[in-house]
MARPA-5599 format. One record per residue (C-alpha): residue number from 1; x negated, y negated, z. Coordinates in pm, 1 decimal. Layout:
% residues N
+------+----------+----------+----------+
! resi !       px !       py !       pz !
+------+----------+----------+----------+
!  NUM !        X !        Y !        Z !
...
+------+----------+----------+----------+
% end
This chain:
% residues 64
+------+----------+----------+----------+
! resi !       px !       py !       pz !
+------+----------+----------+----------+
!    1 !   1020.7 !    354.3 !    499.8 !
!    2 !    802.7 !    100.1 !    697.0 !
!    3 !    429.5 !     37.4 !    594.8 !
!    4 !    172.1 !   -164.8 !    696.3 !
!    5 !     78.3 !   -261.9 !    339.2 !
!    6 !     91.6 !   -668.4 !    386.6 !
!    7 !   -104.9 !   -568.3 !    734.2 !
!    8 !   -423.5 !   -414.6 !    578.3 !
!    9 !   -399.6 !   -676.2 !    248.8 !
!   10 !   -446.3 !   -956.4 !    447.6 !
!   11 !   -713.7 !   -725.0 !    686.1 !
!   12 !   -906.4 !   -639.2 !    373.7 !
!   13 !   -820.0 !  -1038.7 !    202.9 !
!   14 !   -656.1 !   -871.4 !   -108.6 !
!   15 !   -430.0 !  -1021.6 !   -283.6 !
!   16 !   -129.0 !   -798.9 !   -468.5 !
!   17 !   -298.3 !   -816.9 !   -773.3 !
!   18 !   -576.5 !   -746.7 !   -641.4 !
!   19 !   -502.5 !   -425.0 !   -463.5 !
!   20 !   -322.6 !   -301.1 !   -757.6 !
!   21 !   -625.0 !   -352.3 !   -971.6 !
!   22 !   -807.1 !   -158.7 !   -715.3 !
!   23 !   -556.2 !     76.8 !   -680.7 !
!   24 !   -431.4 !    136.4 !  -1012.3 !
!   25 !    -82.6 !     -0.7 !  -1042.5 !
!   26 !     46.2 !   -307.2 !  -1146.7 !
!   27 !     93.9 !   -604.0 !   -872.1 !
!   28 !    468.1 !   -553.4 !   -884.8 !
!   29 !    462.9 !   -223.8 !   -759.4 !
!   30 !    263.4 !   -362.0 !   -428.9 !
!   31 !    568.3 !   -618.0 !   -440.3 !
!   32 !    843.6 !   -322.0 !   -442.7 !
!   33 !    581.9 !    -97.2 !   -180.9 !
!   34 !    543.2 !   -407.8 !    120.2 !
!   35 !    912.9 !   -498.6 !     48.2 !
!   36 !   1010.9 !   -175.7 !     44.9 !
!   37 !   1224.4 !   -124.3 !   -238.7 !
!   38 !    982.7 !    131.7 !   -404.0 !
!   39 !    839.2 !    489.0 !   -222.7 !
!   40 !    413.4 !    544.6 !   -352.6 !
!   41 !    371.7 !    865.6 !   -498.6 !
!   42 !    125.7 !   1045.3 !   -318.6 !
!   43 !   -113.5 !    998.6 !   -484.8 !
!   44 !   -106.2 !    613.4 !   -459.4 !
!   45 !   -107.4 !    650.1 !    -77.7 !
!   46 !   -354.5 !    871.5 !    -93.9 !
!   47 !   -582.8 !    557.7 !   -261.0 !
!   48 !   -427.9 !    255.4 !    -51.6 !
!   49 !   -574.5 !    447.0 !    260.9 !
!   50 !   -911.7 !    499.9 !     88.2 !
!   51 !   -924.1 !    134.0 !      9.5 !
!   52 !   -796.7 !     45.3 !    328.1 !
!   53 !  -1009.4 !    394.1 !    549.1 !
!   54 !   -768.0 !    456.0 !    724.0 !
!   55 !   -494.5 !    710.2 !    695.4 !
!   56 !   -197.6 !    754.1 !    548.4 !
!   57 !     13.4 !    772.4 !    869.6 !
!   58 !   -162.7 !    445.0 !    974.1 !
!   59 !    -28.9 !    271.0 !    607.4 !
!   60 !    335.0 !    433.1 !    674.9 !
!   61 !    568.4 !    548.3 !    835.7 !
!   62 !    894.2 !    753.9 !    820.2 !
!   63 !   1190.4 !    638.9 !    983.8 !
!   64 !   1443.3 !    869.4 !    870.2 !
+------+----------+----------+----------+
% end
């Protein structure tokens, strides 16, 4: 799964730690999602979309 979290995080001037705190996960989770090593839960994806004021589809792209 491809994601735009690092790009969106930079646009919003969030560190990994700040984003993690905002959505209730660890910094390591944000790092793993950004690197494509971990797929977030649907709840986490919705929280990310809310923080970035965009849709889940704007953050994640399935490369099936």
